[in-house]
N, C-alpha and C positions, 0 to 999 in steps of 0.2 A: 504493500500500500504506500510505500515511500513516505512514511510519517517522519517528521522531524521533531525529535525530543518529545515524544508523546507522554502523557500522564499514564502511568501503569499502576493498577491496583490489584494486588494478589491477595486473595482471601484463603483461609485455611479450610480444611475439611471438617473440623470439629463443630458439632452441633451440641452445645453444652446442655440445652434444654431437653434433649432426648435421652430417655432411659432405655438402654439396650438390654434385651433379655433373650436368652436361648433356653428353650424348654424341650423336653422329650416326653410328653405325656402319653400314657397308654391309650387314652381316648381323646383325640384332638377336639372333636366337637363338644365333648363334655367340658374340656378346658375353656374353650371359647365361651360357652354358655355361662360358666361360672365367672369368667372374667368380665362379661358384659352386664352382670346383674346390677351393678351400681353405676353403669355407664349408659343407660338406655337413651338418655337425651343428648349424648355426645356424638360428634361426627367421627366416623372411622372407616378405614378401608381394610378389607380382608382379601388378600391375594391367594389364589389357588393356581395350580400348575396346568389344569386342563378345564375345558368347558364342562365336562361331566362333573368334576369336583366343585366347580363354581355353582352349578345348579343344585347339587346335593346340599351344599352348605346354605345356599339361599332358601331352599325349601325347609331345611331344618330350623333356621332362625325365624322364618315366617310362621312356622307352626307354633313357635314359642312366643308369637305376637310381637316380635321386634319389627321396627319400622325400616324395612330393608328392601333393597333392589339389587339388580345384578347386571353385569356387563361382560360380554366376550365377543369375539369376531364373528361368531355364528349368528348373531342377531341381525335383523334387518337394520338398515341405516336409520329408519324412523324410530325403531325401538331403542337403538343405541343412543340416539340423540335425546329421546325422552328420559331414559333411565339415567343418563349422565346429568341432564339438567335437573332431574328430581333430586339428585344428590347435591349438586352445586348450590341449588337454591333452597336447600333444607326441607324439601318436601319429604325426602327420605334421608335419615341420618346415617345409615350404614349401606355400603355398597360392597358386594362380593364380586371380584373380577379376576380375569387373567391379566398378564402383563400388557395386554393390548390397551388397557385403561391407564390413564395417568398423564400422558404427554400433553403439556399445555394446560393442565388443570390448575386453575388459580383459586384454590380454596385454602385459606390460611388457618382455619380453626379445626383441622383434623387432629383429634386428640390421640389417636392410636392407628398404627399400621400393623396388621398381623399377617404373617406369611404362614399359611397352612402347610406348605411344602418348601423344602430347601431350594432356593434359586440356583441357577446353573453357574453363577459366578458372583464375585464380590461387587463388581461394578453394578450389576443389575440390582442386587440386594440394597446397596447403599442409596441408589437413585430412588428406588421405590419406598424404602424406609424413610427417606428424607422428605417425603410428602406429608409427614406428620409434623405438627408444631411449627409451621412456617411463620406464625405470629409471635414466636419466641416464648410461648407459654409451655409449661411442662407437658410432655407427651411421651407415649410409649412406642417403641419399635420392637415387636416380639416375633421371634422366629421359632416356629414349631417344626421339629424334624423327626424323621425315623430312618432306619437303615434302608427302607424301601425307596425313599427319595433318592438315595445314592444310586441304587440299582437302576431306577427309571432314567435318571440323568445320564448314566453311563450308556444305557441302551440307546437313548436318543442320539448321543454323540457318535455311537458306533454305526449309525445309519448313513453317515456321510462317507463317500468314497475317497475323499481327500484326506490322506494320512497326515499331512502337515496340519490341516485344520483340526483333525482329531486330537493330535498331540497338544496343540495350544489349548483347546477346550478342556482336555483332561487335566492339564496343569492348573487352569483356572478353577475347575471343579474341586481339585485337591485343596486349593486355598480355602474355599468355603467349608469343605469337610474339616479342615484344621480349625477353622473358626468355631464351628459348632461343638468341637471336642476339646477346645483349649480350656485350661483353668486359669489363664492369665486374664487381665483386664480386657474386656471386649472392645472398649473404646480405643485402648492402646493398640490392640491388634489391627483394627480398621485403619487408624491413623498411620501406623507404621507401614501398612500395606500400600497406602497412597503416598508414602515418602515423607511423612510429617512426624516430627518428634512428639513424644507423648509421655505423660507421667505414668508411673507403674500402676497407680491406682486412681481411678476417677471417682469412686464412691457413688457412681450413678449407672451401674450395670449389674446384671444378675450375678456375675462372678465376684465382683467387689462386695456386693451386699449380702450374698448368701453365706451362711455359716457352715462351712464344710471342713473336714479334716483330711489331710493327706496321710495315706497308709501305705507302707511298703509291702507289696504283694509279690515280691520276687520269688520267695520260697513257694508260695501257692502256685504261681505260674509254672515254676519248674516241675512241680508235682503233676500238673495237668499235662504239660508237654511230654513228660516221661511216660505217663499212662497212655497217651495217644501213640507214642512210639512203640511201647511194649505190646500194644494191640495191633501193631502193623499198620496203623493209620487207616483201618478198614471200617471203623464203626462211628455211629453218629453221637450227637451230644448226650442223649438220654443214657446210652450204654456207658459212656465215659463217666458221667455223673454217678451212676449206680456203682461203678467199680471204685471210684474215689471215696464214696460214702460207705463202702462195705455193705452194700444192700444185700438183703437175703433173697432177692429175686433169682430165679433160675437162670435168667439171662446173664447176670453179672457173675454168678458162681461159675458158669461154664467158661466165661472169658478169663476169670481170675485163675 
């Protein structure tokens, strides 16, 4: 652009008003229902990875009498526009959507963004989570995940015939897998990923706020691996567990 001595302003990635949480609930829908109990009048976005999951979550919340709508690429243009405007203009305070929703949405009072499934990379997650709390007020960014999310994302990546593309996407996926499994400060993890210095503890994420204790399980791990090896790596989890527990079941006695 041949600018001469332009004014340059660089802002950081930190959103201090956002509380970052990572949870692995047995029942994601039950978690969401419990979370929303005292937030019925607040605006929020719930992201799901597929149209089917979007509609399932929408129906679940609607059945519980939440003021909810939904959005995905399979809707007609008319329905997409209506549902989007219902959310923007507060006719509906919750929207369940795929990542097709959000670009250009100017709604400052979104109090929470929940991801039902683990996104495919950190860039997508941070962009979508960042739609919460644009007015600077305290807001929540919650990521719910399961091991099945990892399997699905890896499968989708494998569908590409471009090996170089696959490699890049798998590396990005590994980053967010590391994020959901880290015990360090979540905010620090995000900021460091984007090349920004961060404090070790932010006291505003689930890892910093949760009360947990580190336990050395090296010996237990060695016992498990030894049992698997001694059984010629031929048996499933239940058999391994029975053998380690010294179960009286016929199956474990035969293996022992």
